[in-house]
C-alpha positions in Angstrom: -61.9 39.8 42.0 -58.9 42.1 42.5 -58.7 45.0 40.1 -55.3 45.1 38.3 -53.8 48.3 36.9 -50.7 48.6 34.7 -49.1 45.7 32.9 -48.7 42.3 34.3 -45.0 41.5 34.9 -44.4 38.2 33.0 -41.0 37.3 34.4 -41.1 33.6 33.7 -38.3 32.3 31.4 -40.6 32.1 28.5 -43.0 32.8 27.0 -41.6 36.3 27.3 -43.0 39.8 26.9 -43.9 40.4 23.2 -42.9 43.9 22.0 -45.7 46.2 20.8 -44.2 46.5 17.3 -44.2 42.7 17.0 -47.8 42.5 18.2 -48.8 45.2 15.7 -47.1 43.3 12.8 -48.9 40.1 13.7 -52.2 42.0 13.6 -51.9 42.6 9.8 -54.3 40.7 7.5 -53.3 37.2 6.6 -52.2 36.9 2.9 -52.3 34.1 0.4 -49.5 31.7 1.4 -49.1 30.6 -2.2 -48.8 34.1 -3.6 -45.8 36.3 -4.5 -46.2 38.6 -1.5 -45.8 35.6 0.9 -42.8 34.3 -1.1 -41.1 37.7 -0.5 -41.8 37.4 3.3 -40.7 33.7 3.4 -37.4 34.4 1.6 -36.7 37.4 3.8 -37.2 35.6 7.2 -35.5 32.4 6.1 -32.4 34.3 5.1 -32.3 36.7 8.0 -32.8 34.1 10.7 -29.5 32.4 9.8 -27.2 34.9 11.6 -29.1 34.5 14.9 -28.1 30.8 14.8 -24.6 31.6 13.5 -25.1 29.6 10.3 -25.1 29.9 6.6 -26.9 26.6 6.2 -30.7 26.0 6.0 -32.9 26.8 9.0 -36.2 24.9 8.9 -39.2 26.7 10.4 -42.1 24.7 11.8 -45.6 25.9 13.0 -45.0 24.0 16.3 -43.6 24.3 19.8 -40.0 23.5 20.7 -41.1 20.0 21.5 -41.8 19.5 17.8 -38.3 20.7 16.9 -36.9 18.2 19.3 -38.7 15.4 17.5 -37.7 16.8 14.1 -34.0 16.8 15.1 -34.2 13.1 16.1 -36.4 11.6 13.3 -34.5 13.3 10.5 -31.1 12.0 11.5 -31.5 8.7 13.3 -32.8 5.1 12.7 -34.6 2.7 15.0 -32.2 1.2 17.6 -29.5 3.9 17.2 -27.7 4.8 20.4 -27.8 8.4 21.6 -26.0 10.0 24.5 -28.0 12.6 26.5 -26.9 14.6 29.6 -29.2 15.0 32.6 -28.8 18.8 33.1 -32.5 19.4 34.1 -36.1 18.9 33.5 -36.1 19.6 29.7 -33.0 17.5 29.1 -34.9 14.7 30.8 -38.0 15.2 28.6 -35.9 15.1 25.4 -34.2 11.8 26.3 -37.6 10.4 27.2 -38.8 11.4 23.7 -35.7 9.7 22.2 -36.6 6.5 24.0 -40.2 6.6 22.9 -39.2 7.0 19.3 -37.3 3.7 19.5 -33.8 5.0 20.1 -31.4 3.4 22.7 -30.6 6.2 25.2 -27.5 6.5 27.4 -28.5 9.1 30.0 -25.5 10.6 31.8 -26.8 11.4 35.3 -26.5 15.0 36.7 -27.3 17.0 39.7 -29.2 19.7 37.9 -26.7 22.3 39.1 -24.1 21.8 36.4 -24.1 21.6 32.6 -23.0 18.8 30.4 -19.5 17.6 31.4 -17.0 17.6 28.5 -14.6 15.3 30.5 -17.4 12.8 31.0 -18.2 12.9 27.3 -14.5 12.2 26.5 -14.6 9.1 28.7 -17.8 7.9 27.1 -16.4 8.5 23.6 -13.1 6.8 24.3 -15.0 3.7 25.5 -17.1 3.6 22.3 -14.5 2.0 20.2 -17.1 0.7 17.6 -18.6 4.2 17.3 -22.0 2.8 18.1 -23.1 6.2 19.5 -24.8 8.0 16.7 -25.7 11.3 18.3 -25.0 13.4 21.4 -27.9 15.5 22.7 -27.2 18.6 24.9 -29.5 21.4 26.1 -27.4 24.6 25.7 -29.4 26.6 28.3 -31.5 24.4 30.7 -34.6 26.5 31.3 -35.4 24.6 34.5 -32.1 25.4 36.2 -30.5 28.5 34.7 -27.4 26.5 33.7 -25.7 26.9 30.4 -23.6 24.1 29.0 -20.3 24.8 27.3 -21.1 23.6 23.8 -17.7 24.6 22.3 -16.0 22.3 24.8 -18.5 19.5 24.0 -17.6 19.9 20.3 -13.9 19.8 21.2 -14.3 16.5 23.0 -16.0 15.0 20.0 -13.2 16.3 17.7 -10.4 15.2 20.0 -11.9 11.7 20.2 -12.3 11.6 16.4 -15.8 10.4 17.0 -18.4 10.7 14.1 -21.5 11.2 16.3 -23.9 14.0 15.4 -24.2 16.9 17.9 -27.8 17.9 18.5 -28.3 21.0 20.7 -31.4 22.6 22.2 -31.2 26.4 22.3 -34.9 27.0 23.1 -34.1 29.4 26.0 -30.7 30.7 24.7 -31.2 31.6 21.1 -31.2 35.4 20.7 -30.1 35.8 24.3 -26.8 34.0 24.8 -23.9 33.8 22.4 -24.4 30.8 20.1 -22.4 29.6 17.0 -24.0 26.7 15.1 -21.3 26.6 12.3 -18.3 27.6 14.4 -19.0 25.1 17.1 -19.8 22.3 14.6 -23.3 21.7 15.8 -25.3 19.4 13.4 -28.9 20.3 14.5 -29.8 23.3 16.6 -33.3 23.2 18.1 -35.1 26.5 18.9 -38.5 28.1 19.7 -40.1 31.5 19.1 -41.3 32.4 22.5 -38.1 33.4 24.4 -35.2 35.4 22.9 -36.9 35.8 19.6 -39.6 37.8 21.4 -42.6 36.1 19.8 -45.6 34.2 21.2 -45.3 30.4 21.2 -46.0 28.7 17.9 -42.8 28.6 15.8 -39.9 26.2 16.2 -36.7 25.8 14.3 -34.0 23.3 13.2 -30.7 24.8 11.9 -29.1 21.9 9.9 -25.5 21.2 9.0 -24.3 19.5 5.8 -23.5 16.4 7.9 -27.0 16.3 9.3 -28.5 16.7 5.8 -26.4 13.7 4.7 -27.6 11.7 7.7 -31.2 12.5 6.8 -30.9 10.7 3.5 -30.4 7.3 5.2 -32.2 7.9 8.5 -35.1 5.4 8.9 -37.2 6.8 11.8 -40.7 7.5 10.5 -41.3 11.1 9.5 -43.7 13.0 7.4 -44.7 16.4 8.8 -41.2 16.8 10.3 -39.3 15.8 7.1 -36.7 18.4 6.2 -36.5 17.5 2.5 -39.8 18.8 1.2 -39.6 21.9 3.5 -36.2 22.9 2.3 -37.2 22.4 -1.3 -40.3 24.6 -0.9 -38.2 27.2 1.1 -36.0 27.7 -2.0 -38.9 29.7 -3.5 -40.0 31.2 -0.2 -42.9 28.8 0.4 -43.8 25.9 2.7 -45.3 22.5 1.8 -48.1 23.1 4.3 -50.1 26.1 5.6 -47.5 28.2 7.5 -48.1 30.4 10.5 -48.2 33.5 8.4 -48.9 36.1 11.1 -46.2 34.7 13.4 -43.8 35.1 10.4 -44.9 38.8 10.2 -43.8 39.1 13.8 -40.6 37.2 13.2 -39.6 39.6 10.5 -40.0 42.5 12.9 -38.2 40.7 15.8 -35.3 40.0 13.5 -35.2 43.7 12.6 -35.0 44.6 16.3 -32.2 42.1 17.0 -30.3 43.4 14.0 -30.8 47.1 15.0 -29.4 46.4 18.5 -26.7 44.1 17.2 -26.3 40.5 18.4 -23.1 41.2 20.5 -25.0 44.0 22.3 -28.0 41.8 22.8 -25.8 39.1 24.4 -24.0 41.8 26.6 -27.3 43.2 27.8 -28.5 39.7 28.8 -25.2 39.0 30.6 -25.4 42.3 32.5 -29.0 41.7 33.6 -28.1 38.2 34.7 -25.1 39.5 36.7 -27.4 42.1 38.4 -29.9 39.4 39.3 -27.3 37.2 40.8 -26.0 40.1 42.8 -29.5 40.6 44.2 -29.9 36.9 45.1 -26.6 36.8 46.9 -27.3 40.1 48.6 -30.5 38.6 49.9 -28.4 35.9 51.4 -29.9 33.2 49.1 -28.2 30.8 46.8 -28.2 30.7 43.0 -28.9 27.2 41.8 -26.2 27.1 39.1 -23.0 25.9 40.9 -20.4 26.7 38.3 -19.4 30.3 37.6 -18.6 29.4 34.0 -22.2 28.2 33.4 -24.4 31.0 34.7 -27.3 31.6 32.3 -27.9 35.0 30.7 -31.6 34.2 30.2 -32.8 33.3 33.7 -31.7 32.8 37.3 -33.0 29.9 39.4 -33.1 30.8 43.1 -32.7 28.0 45.7 -35.0 28.4 48.8 -33.7 28.0 52.3 -34.7 24.8 54.1 -38.3 25.0 55.4 -39.5 27.5 52.8 -41.7 26.7 49.8 -40.8 28.5 46.6 -44.4 28.1 45.3 -45.8 29.9 48.3 -43.4 32.8 47.6 -44.5 32.8 43.9 -48.2 32.9 45.0 -47.7 35.9 47.2 -45.8 37.8 44.5 -48.5 37.0 41.9 -51.4 38.0 44.2 -49.8 41.1 45.7 -47.7 42.5 42.8 -49.2 40.9 39.7 -45.9 39.3 38.7 -45.4 35.8 37.4 -42.2 33.9 38.2 -41.1 30.5 37.0 -41.9 27.5 39.1 -39.5 24.8 40.1 -39.9 21.8 37.7 -39.5 18.1 38.3 -37.3 17.3 41.2 -36.9 21.1 41.9 -40.7 21.6 42.5 -41.2 23.8 45.5 -37.4 24.2 46.0 -36.6 27.0 43.5 -38.3 29.9 41.7 -37.0 31.2 38.4 -36.5 34.8 37.4 -36.7 35.3 33.6 -34.6 38.2 32.4 -34.6 37.6 28.6 -36.1 39.0 25.4 -37.7 42.5 25.3 -36.2 43.7 28.6 -34.5 46.7 30.1 -32.8 48.0 33.3 -36.0 49.4 34.8 -38.0 46.3 34.1 -35.3 44.3 35.9 -35.3 46.7 38.8 -39.0 46.4 39.2 -38.9 42.7 38.9 -36.2 42.4 41.7 -38.1 44.9 43.9 -41.2 42.7 43.6 -39.2 39.6 44.4 -37.6 41.2 47.5 -41.0 42.4 48.8 -42.5 38.9 48.1 -39.7 37.2 50.0 -40.2 39.5 53.0 -44.0 39.1 53.0 -43.5 35.3 52.9 -41.3 35.2 55.9 -38.2 34.1 54.1 -35.1 35.5 56.0 -33.5 37.9 53.6 -31.2 40.9 53.7 -32.9 44.0 52.1 -29.5 45.0 50.7 -30.1 42.6 47.8 -32.0 45.1 45.6 -29.3 47.7 46.2 -26.6 45.2 45.1 -28.5 44.8 41.8 -28.9 48.5 41.3 -25.1 48.9 41.8 -24.6 46.6 38.8 -27.3 48.4 36.7 -25.8 51.8 37.3 -22.8 50.8 35.2 -23.6 50.7 31.5 
């Protein structure tokens, strides 16, 4: 067994590296979740999470993965047989539409090439054809974790508004919240889905629904079965700082500290840092002579970069070499991208030197794997990082 020294480089696009201060907070003793001390914690995190979503409306917190928040968004707002429109932007968008179908919804799945985000023009065409307004919701993944493509949600909202269409807008921000600029209220999103293990710098285990007034109104008549996911009893308990079930207390300790960290840095600065690291990563990829999977300059992700391998080279073999030689984990290609791409996560608790080390490890791994690359790639990234 190989002896490892130093820290493992966890450069997948989530779960991300958890800051030491968050880990220390989570190590505190668990308290009575029906007592006054917990109510103080609950009220604090429920209020302070709102600016991260860009909302003044309720944010529901579940002890669950992001998949649970997907289901909550659907079952609280829709009824059996309702039509929903989903965009095929990657692996996770595909899984969300599969869930919608399994819940008894009728899904219109707009095909995509996994290199572009949701197309506002195509949405406009679909909405104009829906004269009877049979479409009840539009589901979009803001930042597709499998591809490194960020959809333009403000333009999606504009298409809905210009068409005068009443469909709800449901958006997955699991790999963008706390990393990429996002505005639930301003962009007229009805349900925003998120998870704890990426930009919020926590381990997996919490998921979120930010909920508009329109979505709350829809939940009063929605008929898909729900119990654990039901917003109403949760929001009612949350008014006093409590939950209607046993909450993930120690994760909430960590969330409170993570929110402090985001607030101390400032959300605009957080987003700028992520955008700068993403630009440096793309500079490295292009410097190596490789191709970034995202094909639209407007849609590059600030959270991760997916790198397309040259013909005849296996991305998983490169990842294996990098893991074994340099103790660094990179994201695998998922679904139809299996073996074709690897993904570099550059989100969460992350700085310039961590990125420089990450890209150095990738460059060495590519060379050791026999992938034809130009060693100038790392220098191109460092040129970006030298500028604050």
